[in-house]
C-alpha positions as CSV (number, residue, x, y, z in Angstrom):
1,X,-23.4,-11.4,-27.4
2,X,-22.5,-11.8,-31.0
3,X,-19.7,-14.3,-31.7
4,X,-16.3,-13.2,-33.0
5,X,-16.0,-9.9,-31.2
6,X,-12.6,-8.9,-29.9
7,X,-12.0,-7.7,-26.3
8,X,-12.3,-3.9,-26.4
9,X,-14.0,-3.7,-29.8
10,X,-16.2,-0.7,-30.3
11,X,-19.6,-1.3,-31.7
12,X,-22.9,0.5,-32.6
13,X,-26.0,-0.9,-30.9
14,X,-29.2,-0.2,-32.7
15,X,-32.5,0.0,-30.9
16,X,-34.9,-0.1,-33.8
17,X,-38.0,0.2,-31.6
18,X,-36.9,3.3,-29.8
19,X,-35.1,4.5,-33.0
20,X,-31.9,5.2,-31.0
21,X,-28.3,4.3,-31.6
22,X,-25.7,3.7,-28.9
23,X,-21.9,3.6,-29.2
24,X,-20.4,1.1,-26.9
25,X,-17.4,-1.3,-26.5
26,X,-17.5,-5.0,-25.7
27,X,-15.4,-7.5,-23.9
28,X,-16.9,-11.0,-24.3
29,X,-14.3,-12.5,-21.9
30,X,-15.1,-10.1,-19.0
31,X,-17.3,-10.8,-16.0
32,X,-20.9,-10.3,-16.9
33,X,-21.1,-6.8,-15.4
34,X,-18.3,-5.6,-17.6
35,X,-19.2,-7.2,-20.9
36,X,-20.8,-4.1,-22.5
37,X,-20.1,-0.5,-21.8
38,X,-22.2,2.2,-23.4
39,X,-20.4,5.5,-24.0
40,X,-22.8,7.6,-26.1
41,X,-26.4,7.8,-27.1
42,X,-26.8,9.4,-30.5
43,X,-30.5,10.2,-30.8
44,X,-30.5,13.0,-33.3
45,X,-28.8,11.3,-36.2
46,X,-27.6,8.0,-37.4
47,X,-24.0,7.1,-36.5
48,X,-21.9,7.0,-39.6
49,X,-21.4,3.2,-39.9
50,X,-18.7,3.8,-42.6
51,X,-16.5,5.5,-40.0
52,X,-13.5,3.3,-39.1
53,X,-14.0,1.7,-35.7
54,X,-10.6,2.9,-34.3
55,X,-11.1,6.4,-35.7
56,X,-14.5,6.7,-34.1
57,X,-13.2,5.4,-30.7
58,X,-10.3,7.9,-30.7
59,X,-12.6,10.8,-31.6
60,X,-15.0,10.0,-28.8
61,X,-12.3,9.4,-26.2
62,X,-10.6,12.8,-27.0
63,X,-13.9,14.6,-27.0
64,X,-15.0,13.1,-23.6
65,X,-11.6,13.8,-22.0
66,X,-11.7,17.4,-23.0
67,X,-15.2,17.7,-21.6
68,X,-14.2,16.2,-18.3
69,X,-11.3,18.5,-18.0
70,X,-13.5,21.6,-18.6
71,X,-15.9,20.5,-15.9
72,X,-13.2,20.5,-13.3
73,X,-11.8,23.9,-14.4
74,X,-15.3,25.4,-13.8
75,X,-14.4,25.3,-10.0
76,X,-11.4,27.5,-9.4
77,X,-10.1,25.8,-6.3
78,X,-10.1,22.5,-8.0
79,X,-7.3,23.6,-10.3
80,X,-4.8,22.7,-7.6
81,X,-5.9,19.1,-7.6
82,X,-9.0,17.0,-8.4
83,X,-10.4,13.9,-9.9
84,X,-10.2,14.8,-13.6
85,X,-12.1,11.7,-14.9
86,X,-14.6,9.7,-13.0
87,X,-15.3,6.7,-15.2
88,X,-18.8,6.2,-16.5
89,X,-20.0,9.5,-15.1
90,X,-17.7,11.3,-17.5
91,X,-18.7,8.9,-20.3
92,X,-15.3,7.2,-20.1
93,X,-16.0,3.9,-18.4
94,X,-12.9,2.3,-16.9
95,X,-10.9,5.5,-16.6
96,X,-10.0,7.2,-13.4
97,X,-7.6,10.2,-13.5
98,X,-6.5,12.2,-10.4
99,X,-4.4,15.4,-10.5
100,X,-2.0,16.5,-7.9
101,X,0.6,19.3,-7.6
102,X,3.3,17.6,-9.6
103,X,1.7,14.3,-10.8
104,X,-1.3,13.0,-12.5
105,X,-2.2,9.4,-11.9
106,X,-4.3,7.5,-14.5
107,X,-6.0,4.2,-14.0
108,X,-7.5,2.1,-16.8
109,X,-9.6,-0.9,-16.1
110,X,-11.5,-1.8,-19.2
111,X,-10.4,-3.3,-22.5
112,X,-12.2,-0.7,-24.7
113,X,-10.1,2.0,-23.1
114,X,-6.9,0.0,-22.5
115,X,-6.4,-0.3,-26.3
116,X,-5.9,3.5,-26.3
117,X,-3.5,3.9,-23.4
118,X,-1.0,6.0,-25.4
119,X,-3.7,8.3,-26.8
120,X,-5.2,8.8,-23.3
121,X,-1.8,9.7,-21.8
122,X,-0.9,12.0,-24.7
123,X,-4.2,13.9,-24.3
124,X,-3.7,14.3,-20.5
125,X,-0.1,15.5,-21.1
126,X,-1.3,17.9,-23.8
127,X,-3.8,19.5,-21.4
128,X,-1.7,19.5,-18.3
129,X,2.0,19.9,-19.4
130,X,3.2,20.9,-16.0
131,X,2.4,17.5,-14.4
132,X,4.1,14.2,-14.9
133,X,1.5,11.6,-16.0
134,X,1.8,8.0,-14.6
135,X,-0.3,4.9,-14.9
136,X,-1.6,3.6,-11.5
137,X,-3.7,0.7,-12.6
138,X,-5.7,-1.5,-10.2
139,X,-4.7,-5.2,-10.7
140,X,-8.0,-6.5,-9.3
141,X,-10.2,-4.4,-11.6
142,X,-8.1,-5.4,-14.6
143,X,-8.4,-9.1,-13.7
144,X,-12.2,-8.7,-14.0
145,X,-11.7,-7.8,-17.7
146,X,-8.9,-10.3,-18.3
147,X,-6.4,-7.6,-19.0
148,X,-2.6,-7.8,-18.7
149,X,-1.1,-6.6,-15.4
150,X,1.5,-3.9,-16.0
151,X,4.4,-3.1,-13.7
152,X,3.2,-0.1,-11.7
153,X,5.0,3.2,-12.4
154,X,6.7,4.8,-9.4
155,X,6.9,8.5,-8.4
156,X,10.4,9.9,-7.7
157,X,9.3,12.0,-4.7
158,X,6.5,12.3,-2.2
159,X,3.0,13.2,-3.4
160,X,2.2,16.9,-2.8
161,X,-1.6,17.6,-2.3
162,X,-3.3,21.0,-1.8
163,X,-7.0,20.8,-0.7
164,X,-9.1,23.6,0.9
165,X,-5.8,25.6,1.5
166,X,-4.4,22.7,3.5
167,X,-1.2,21.0,2.4
168,X,-0.3,17.3,2.5
169,X,2.9,15.4,1.5
170,X,2.1,11.7,1.2
171,X,5.0,9.2,1.0
172,X,4.9,6.1,-1.3
173,X,5.1,3.8,1.8
174,X,1.7,4.9,3.1
175,X,-0.1,5.8,-0.2
176,X,-3.4,4.1,-0.7
177,X,-5.4,3.4,-3.9
178,X,-4.7,6.2,-6.3
179,X,-3.0,8.5,-3.7
180,X,-5.5,10.7,-1.9
181,X,-9.2,10.8,-1.2
182,X,-10.7,13.9,-2.8
183,X,-14.2,12.7,-2.5
184,X,-15.0,14.3,0.9
185,X,-13.3,17.6,0.1
186,X,-16.6,19.6,0.2
187,X,-17.7,18.0,3.4
188,X,-14.4,18.7,5.1
189,X,-14.8,22.3,4.1
190,X,-18.4,22.4,5.3
191,X,-17.4,21.0,8.7
192,X,-14.7,23.6,9.2
193,X,-17.2,26.4,8.3
194,X,-19.8,24.9,10.7
195,X,-17.4,24.6,13.6
196,X,-16.3,28.2,13.1
197,X,-19.9,29.3,13.6
198,X,-20.5,27.5,16.9
199,X,-19.9,28.8,20.4
200,X,-19.7,25.5,22.3
201,X,-16.3,24.3,23.7
202,X,-14.0,22.9,21.0
203,X,-11.0,21.8,23.0
204,X,-10.7,18.2,21.9
205,X,-11.2,16.5,18.6
206,X,-10.9,12.9,17.4
207,X,-10.3,11.8,13.8
208,X,-11.1,8.0,13.5
209,X,-9.7,6.1,10.5
210,X,-7.6,9.2,9.9
211,X,-5.3,8.1,7.0
212,X,-3.2,11.3,6.4
213,X,-5.3,13.4,8.8
214,X,-7.5,15.4,6.5
215,X,-10.5,15.6,8.8
216,X,-8.4,16.4,11.8
217,X,-6.5,19.2,10.1
218,X,-9.8,20.8,9.1
219,X,-10.9,20.6,12.7
220,X,-7.8,22.4,13.8
221,X,-8.2,25.0,11.1
222,X,-11.7,25.7,12.6
223,X,-10.4,26.3,16.1
224,X,-10.4,22.9,17.8
225,X,-7.5,23.1,20.2
226,X,-6.2,19.5,20.0
227,X,-7.0,16.5,17.8
228,X,-6.1,12.9,18.2
229,X,-5.7,10.9,15.0
230,X,-6.3,7.1,15.0
231,X,-5.6,4.7,12.2
232,X,-4.4,1.1,12.1
233,X,-1.8,2.1,9.4
234,X,1.6,3.4,10.1
235,X,0.6,7.1,9.7
236,X,2.4,8.7,12.6
237,X,5.3,10.3,10.8
238,X,3.0,11.6,7.9
239,X,0.4,13.0,10.4
240,X,3.0,14.8,12.5
241,X,4.6,16.2,9.3
242,X,1.2,17.5,8.2
243,X,0.6,19.2,11.5
244,X,4.0,21.0,11.1
245,X,3.3,21.9,7.4
246,X,0.0,23.6,8.3
247,X,1.1,25.5,11.4
248,X,-0.6,23.1,13.9
249,X,2.6,21.7,15.5
250,X,2.0,20.4,19.1
251,X,-1.8,20.4,18.6
252,X,-2.2,16.8,17.5
253,X,-1.3,13.3,18.5
254,X,-1.4,10.1,16.4
255,X,-2.3,6.7,17.9
256,X,-1.8,3.5,15.8
257,X,-4.6,1.1,16.7
258,X,-7.6,-0.8,15.5
259,X,-10.3,1.8,15.8
260,X,-12.8,-0.4,17.7
261,X,-10.1,-1.4,20.2
262,X,-9.0,2.2,20.6
263,X,-12.6,3.3,21.4
264,X,-13.1,0.5,23.9
265,X,-9.9,1.5,25.7
266,X,-10.8,5.2,25.6
267,X,-14.2,4.5,27.1
268,X,-12.7,2.5,29.9
269,X,-10.2,5.4,30.5
270,X,-13.0,7.9,30.6
271,X,-11.8,10.0,27.7
272,X,-14.2,12.6,26.2
273,X,-14.2,14.7,23.1
274,X,-16.0,17.8,21.8
275,X,-15.8,16.9,18.1
276,X,-15.5,13.4,16.6
277,X,-15.3,12.4,12.9
278,X,-15.8,8.7,12.0
279,X,-14.9,8.0,8.3
280,X,-14.4,4.3,8.0
281,X,-13.6,2.3,4.8
282,X,-16.7,0.8,3.0
283,X,-18.4,-1.8,5.1
284,X,-19.6,-3.8,2.1
285,X,-19.1,-3.8,-1.7
286,X,-22.3,-5.8,-2.3
287,X,-26.1,-5.5,-1.6
288,X,-26.2,-9.0,-0.1
289,X,-24.1,-7.9,2.9
290,X,-26.0,-4.7,3.5
291,X,-27.6,-5.8,6.8
292,X,-24.2,-6.8,8.2
293,X,-22.8,-3.4,7.1
294,X,-25.7,-1.6,8.9
295,X,-25.0,-3.6,12.1
296,X,-21.4,-2.6,11.8
297,X,-22.2,1.1,11.5
298,X,-24.6,0.9,14.6
299,X,-21.9,-0.9,16.6
300,X,-19.3,1.8,15.6
301,X,-21.6,4.7,16.4
302,X,-22.8,3.2,19.7
303,X,-19.3,2.9,20.9
304,X,-18.1,6.3,19.5
305,X,-21.0,8.3,21.0
306,X,-19.9,7.1,24.5
307,X,-16.8,9.3,24.0
308,X,-18.7,12.5,23.4
309,X,-19.0,15.2,25.9
310,X,-22.4,16.3,27.2
311,X,-22.6,18.8,24.3
312,X,-20.6,17.8,21.3
313,X,-20.5,17.4,17.5
314,X,-20.2,14.1,15.7
315,X,-19.6,13.5,12.0
316,X,-20.7,10.3,10.5
317,X,-19.2,9.7,7.1
318,X,-19.7,6.7,4.8
319,X,-18.4,5.5,1.4
320,X,-20.7,2.5,1.3
321,X,-22.8,2.8,-1.8
322,X,-25.4,0.3,-0.7
323,X,-26.3,2.2,2.5
324,X,-28.4,5.3,1.9
325,X,-28.9,8.5,4.1
326,X,-32.0,7.2,5.9
327,X,-30.4,3.9,6.8
328,X,-27.1,5.5,7.9
329,X,-29.1,8.1,10.0
330,X,-31.1,5.2,11.6
331,X,-27.9,3.6,12.9
332,X,-27.1,6.9,14.7
333,X,-30.7,7.4,16.0
334,X,-30.7,3.8,17.4
335,X,-27.3,4.3,19.0
336,X,-28.4,7.5,20.6
337,X,-31.4,5.9,22.2
338,X,-29.3,3.1,23.6
339,X,-26.8,5.7,25.0
340,X,-29.6,7.9,26.4
341,X,-28.5,10.8,24.1
342,X,-30.3,13.3,21.9
343,X,-29.3,14.1,18.4
344,X,-29.9,17.2,16.3
345,X,-29.1,16.7,12.6
346,X,-27.2,19.8,11.5
347,X,-26.0,19.1,8.0
348,X,-25.6,16.5,5.3
349,X,-23.5,16.2,2.2
350,X,-22.3,14.1,-0.7
351,X,-19.2,13.7,-2.8
352,X,-17.3,16.6,-4.3
353,X,-18.0,18.2,-7.6
354,X,-15.2,16.3,-9.3
355,X,-17.0,13.0,-8.5
356,X,-20.2,13.8,-10.5
357,X,-23.4,11.8,-10.2
358,X,-26.8,12.2,-11.7
359,X,-28.9,11.5,-8.5
360,X,-29.2,9.3,-5.5
361,X,-30.0,6.2,-7.6
362,X,-26.8,6.6,-9.6
363,X,-24.4,3.7,-9.0
364,X,-21.6,6.2,-8.8
365,X,-23.2,8.0,-5.8
366,X,-21.5,6.6,-2.7
367,X,-20.4,9.4,-0.3
368,X,-22.6,10.3,2.6
369,X,-21.9,12.9,5.3
370,X,-24.1,13.5,8.3
371,X,-23.3,16.0,11.2
372,X,-25.1,15.9,14.5
373,X,-25.1,18.0,17.6
374,X,-25.3,15.4,20.4
375,X,-26.4,16.1,24.0
376,X,-27.4,14.3,27.1
377,X,-30.5,14.8,29.3
């Protein structure tokens, strides 16, 4: 790391052996992982070293923002709401931008982008004039880059979301992270389509770690007669409102509880369900805790599968980057053996198209979705 560089300074990195130039920005005070962020590889021609550093940065940011917006507009049903910018995978490391019906939330976590907050906001406003743009920065991420913590901007009304033709209204009191989790949208759609094609009984459904009830609403839209929503957060009022908004009034019930305690109590009470979705928060953020995370998944699946009817569908969802498909599947297979159940893997999926990733080894790939038909005997 050369001395004298400013936090967020944009630089050209020359690889003389490979004859490549890279455009990057640097923060010498950040934690090691964040020190250097490469934005662009310029193989064909030399970068014009005479270009003013700030001018070069602005040109690249605007160009990459426009490219990211065009990618989302390629999918017609993403125009109602989507992740518009997904950090490094849109060549804009440190920027997350989510679009909703009336608002756009932007999150900036790196010094090289934070220098251009006004430019970034202006470009978003220019492209999406019908939405109000607010900054929803993550204080923990900004601490890693030794960035100032800004007073969070507040919305003046509830957050309206439209996804897969289902409507949500999320209050500020229960809002998590940057508002709503778009990342499983394709998997929720796939589940609804799969359930519509099946003939087995679909009387009861269970949405574990339900947040605002997205999975459960998709179950109801596919013909499940009644769904129970379970979350340790105070989500009852929001969940009941979403049932009413989507024409499912009286077909759902919310239980506020720790999920593991709820499952244990339900097993004791002899409850059974035809469709269960388990979509917990990430079990680990680091590779070193991977074994503990896998043990946690197996424990969860072992308990959950005891609540399934003799013929039932179970969805296993994961947002733990360090756990891959095979490892997640093994936790289900092992749980099934211990429960004397048989499983038939019906489908699998990854994150939505607005969360782009290059392949399974990409650090930005984290969403896994596995669907099983589970039977006894």
